[in-house]
Structure formats: C-alpha cells, structure tokens
C-alpha positions as CSV (number, residue, x, y, z in Angstrom):
1,M,0.0,-0.1,0.0
2,T,1.3,3.3,-1.0
3,S,2.0,6.2,1.5
4,S,-0.9,8.2,0.0
5,R,-3.4,5.3,0.4
6,M,-2.2,4.8,3.9
7,S,-2.8,8.5,4.8
8,L,-6.4,8.3,3.3
9,A,-7.2,5.2,5.3
10,L,-5.9,6.8,8.5
11,C,-8.0,9.9,8.0
12,A,-11.0,7.8,7.3
13,G,-10.6,5.9,10.5
14,L,-10.2,9.2,12.6
15,L,-13.3,10.9,11.2
16,P,-15.9,9.0,13.2
17,L,-13.8,9.6,16.4
18,L,-13.7,13.3,15.7
19,A,-17.3,13.5,15.0
20,G,-18.1,11.7,18.2
21,C,-15.9,14.2,20.2
22,S,-17.5,17.2,18.8
23,G,-20.9,16.0,19.8
24,S,-20.2,15.1,23.3
25,S,-21.1,18.4,25.0
26,G,-23.9,21.0,24.9
27,S,-24.8,24.4,26.2
28,L,-27.6,26.0,28.2
29,T,-28.8,29.5,27.7
30,G,-31.7,31.4,29.2
31,K,-32.9,34.1,31.6
32,V,-32.8,34.2,35.3
33,T,-35.7,35.5,37.4
34,L,-36.8,35.4,41.0
35,N,-40.6,35.9,41.7
36,G,-41.1,37.0,38.1
37,E,-38.4,39.9,38.4
38,T,-35.2,39.8,36.5
39,V,-32.0,38.8,38.3
40,E,-29.4,41.1,36.8
41,A,-26.1,40.0,38.5
42,G,-24.8,36.9,40.2
43,Q,-23.4,33.5,39.2
44,V,-24.9,30.4,37.9
45,T,-23.1,27.1,38.4
46,A,-23.9,23.6,37.0
47,Y,-23.3,20.2,38.8
48,D,-23.6,16.9,37.3
49,A,-25.4,13.8,38.7
50,K,-22.2,13.0,40.8
51,G,-22.3,16.5,42.4
52,E,-19.3,17.6,40.5
53,R,-19.1,21.2,39.1
54,V,-19.1,21.1,35.4
55,G,-19.8,24.7,34.6
56,M,-20.0,28.3,35.8
57,T,-20.9,31.6,34.3
58,M,-21.8,35.1,35.5
59,I,-25.3,36.6,34.8
60,G,-25.3,39.3,32.3
61,D,-27.4,42.2,31.4
62,G,-31.0,41.6,31.2
63,G,-30.7,38.5,33.4
64,G,-29.2,36.3,30.6
65,Y,-26.8,33.5,31.2
66,T,-25.0,30.9,29.0
67,L,-23.2,27.8,30.2
68,S,-21.0,26.2,27.5
69,D,-19.1,22.9,27.0
70,L,-21.4,21.1,29.5
71,P,-21.3,17.2,29.4
72,L,-24.5,15.6,28.1
73,G,-27.0,14.5,30.7
74,Q,-28.9,15.8,33.8
75,V,-27.4,18.8,35.5
76,T,-28.5,20.7,38.8
77,L,-28.1,24.6,38.6
78,L,-27.3,26.8,41.5
79,V,-27.8,30.6,41.6
80,Q,-25.6,32.6,44.0
81,T,-25.4,36.3,44.6
82,Y,-23.8,36.5,48.1
83,K,-21.3,34.2,50.0
84,A,-21.8,33.3,53.6
85,G,-21.4,36.5,55.6
86,G,-22.6,38.9,52.9
87,E,-19.6,38.9,50.6
88,P,-20.8,39.7,47.0
89,V,-20.5,37.2,44.1
90,I,-19.6,39.5,41.3
91,E,-17.0,39.4,38.4
92,G,-14.0,41.7,39.2
93,L,-13.8,41.1,42.9
94,P,-10.3,39.8,44.2
95,Q,-10.2,36.0,44.4
96,R,-9.9,34.5,47.8
97,G,-8.7,31.0,48.6
98,V,-11.3,28.1,49.0
99,G,-12.3,27.9,52.6
100,A,-11.2,31.5,53.5
101,P,-13.2,32.9,56.4
102,P,-15.9,35.4,55.6
103,L,-14.8,39.1,55.5
104,S,-15.9,41.5,58.3
105,P,-18.5,44.2,57.3
106,D,-15.8,46.8,57.6
107,T,-13.4,44.9,55.5
108,Q,-16.2,44.3,52.8
109,K,-17.0,47.9,52.8
110,K,-13.4,49.1,52.2
111,M,-13.0,46.5,49.5
112,I,-16.0,47.6,47.6
113,E,-15.2,51.2,47.8
114,A,-11.8,50.5,46.2
115,L,-13.5,48.8,43.2
116,P,-14.1,50.4,39.7
117,E,-17.3,52.2,39.4
118,K,-18.7,49.6,36.9
119,T,-18.0,46.8,39.4
120,R,-19.8,48.7,42.1
121,E,-22.9,49.2,39.8
122,Q,-23.0,45.4,39.5
123,I,-22.9,45.0,43.2
124,A,-25.8,47.3,43.7
125,K,-27.9,45.2,41.3
126,L,-27.5,42.0,43.5
127,K,-30.5,40.5,45.2
128,P,-30.3,37.9,48.0
129,M,-31.4,34.4,46.7
130,P,-33.7,31.8,48.6
131,P,-31.3,29.4,50.4
132,K,-32.4,26.3,48.5
133,Y,-31.0,27.6,45.1
134,G,-27.5,27.5,46.7
135,S,-27.7,23.8,47.6
136,T,-27.3,20.9,45.1
137,E,-29.4,18.8,47.4
138,K,-32.3,21.3,47.5
139,S,-32.3,23.1,44.3
140,D,-35.1,22.0,41.9
141,L,-33.4,23.8,39.0
142,K,-32.7,20.4,37.0
143,T,-32.5,20.0,33.3
144,T,-31.0,17.8,30.7
145,V,-28.1,18.9,28.6
146,K,-28.4,17.7,24.9
147,K,-26.1,18.1,22.0
148,G,-25.9,21.7,20.7
149,S,-27.6,24.5,22.4
150,S,-30.7,24.2,24.6
151,S,-32.8,26.9,26.1
152,Y,-33.6,26.9,29.9
153,D,-35.0,29.8,31.9
154,I,-34.1,29.9,35.5
155,A,-37.4,30.7,37.2
156,M,-37.0,31.0,41.0
157,T,-39.7,31.6,43.8
158,G,-39.4,32.4,47.4
159,K,-37.9,34.8,49.9
160,G,-34.1,35.8,49.4
161,E,-31.7,35.7,52.3
162,I,-28.1,36.5,52.6
163,P,-26.3,33.4,53.7
164,R,-25.1,33.6,57.3
165,A,-21.4,33.2,58.3
166,A,-20.5,29.8,59.8
167,I,-20.0,29.6,63.5
168,L,-16.4,28.7,64.2
169,P,-16.0,25.7,66.4
170,H,-14.2,26.0,69.8
171,P,-10.5,25.2,69.5
172,G,-10.9,22.4,72.1
173,G,-14.1,21.1,70.6
174,G,-17.4,20.8,72.3
175,G,-19.4,23.7,70.7
176,P,-19.1,27.2,69.2
177,M,-16.7,29.8,70.5
178,P,-17.9,31.6,73.7
179,P,-18.5,35.3,73.5
180,P,-15.5,37.6,74.1
181,L,-14.5,38.3,77.8
182,H,-15.5,41.9,77.6
183,T,-19.0,40.9,76.2
184,A,-19.6,38.5,79.1
185,R,-18.5,41.1,81.5
186,A,-20.8,43.7,80.1
187,S,-23.7,41.3,80.1
188,A,-23.1,40.5,83.7
189,G,-22.8,44.2,84.7
190,A,-26.1,44.9,82.9
191,C,-27.8,42.3,85.2
192,C,-26.3,43.4,88.2
193,P,-24.0,46.4,88.2
194,D,-22.9,46.1,91.7
195,H,-21.9,42.5,92.4
196,S,-21.1,43.1,96.1
197,A,-24.7,43.8,96.8
198,H,-25.5,40.2,96.9
199,N,-23.1,39.8,99.9
200,R,-24.5,42.7,102.0
201,P,-27.2,42.3,104.6
202,P,-30.4,44.3,104.3
203,A,-30.1,47.7,105.5
204,N,-32.7,47.4,108.3
205,T,-31.6,43.8,109.6
206,A,-30.6,43.8,113.2
207,L,-27.2,42.5,114.0
C-alpha cells in the first residue's frame, strides 16, 4: 500500500472519532428571574449527577446567562449572589482561597469602595437568593443537557436571604466559641452592676 493510500485510510478511521468528540457536549442559555423579576447580577453554576461542578458563568445584562461545554445528561443549577457573611459574588472582585473565612463588614465595605465604578454598579444590582438555590441537594433547577444549544430559563420563587457566616468551632471542641470576655462582663454588669450587693445584709436587719 502506497503512503498516500495509508494516509487516506488513517484519515477515514479518525473521522468517526472526531465526529463523536465534537458532539459530546452541549450548552444552556436562558434568563434568570426571582418571583417574576429579572436577576441582573450573580453567578450560575452547573453540577452533574455525581455532584461535581461542570460549568460556571456570570449573569449578564437583562438576566441572561450561557453555560457552554457542558457534558451531556442531567445537571442541577445553583444561583448565588452572596457568599456566607454577605460577601458579594460578582465578576471583578479579588479572588480568595477556598475555605477562607468570611470578611468582616468593615473589610467588605473598604474592598467595595476601592473597586471600579462599573463593578460597584453590578454589586448594587445584587439580590439575595432563597437558600435552597444555593444547595445541590435542595435546588429544583434541574434540566438535561443535549447536543448543541438548549434553552432553559431559571425561574425561582421564594424569599431571598443573605447566607449567614458559619459559627467557628471551639478550638478544644465541644461547641461554638464563647463570647469575648468583655462581652460576658458587660452582660453580667447589665444584670447586676454592683456584684457586692449580693453579699451585703439588708439595711434594716438587726445584728
């Protein structure tokens, strides 16, 4: 067999494989709403049946989103606008490591004030989402990804809440951290400002 015939045979054998690879993914596009109102900023994340993240995108103007290169099959979508503790989920914010503790309100305020005006405008559009849309176990935003592009509008309902910061465990175990010492003292003082009064006899008691 000549070299030219070998090349043709090789190409012919690869064509089915290449065709199969090109059709092994799909995309989702649509609009994000909460109680019928457009969600104009935030993040949409897709998870497969195993609970692994397979796609992520930011919500654009008019509430539109597009998730590309998704594996075929069922996916669960999550919508997030705030992290635990109230930190905004928006494009352009400094990236922090996974598992980093929530920022304090003062730190968040200073960080936002230092951002470009366009990013601050996006943050102003954020709306809290109902908690169930931030959990793969509770979210009912499920759809099937097919070859090519599919349309799926994310229509959510419920009351939005900013996720609370997690309570840090006590270093020695056995429950959450106790309140700071000055807080405990202040609470005790509010109850009984003069602790020595408990040890004094009544003023009119005969000795």
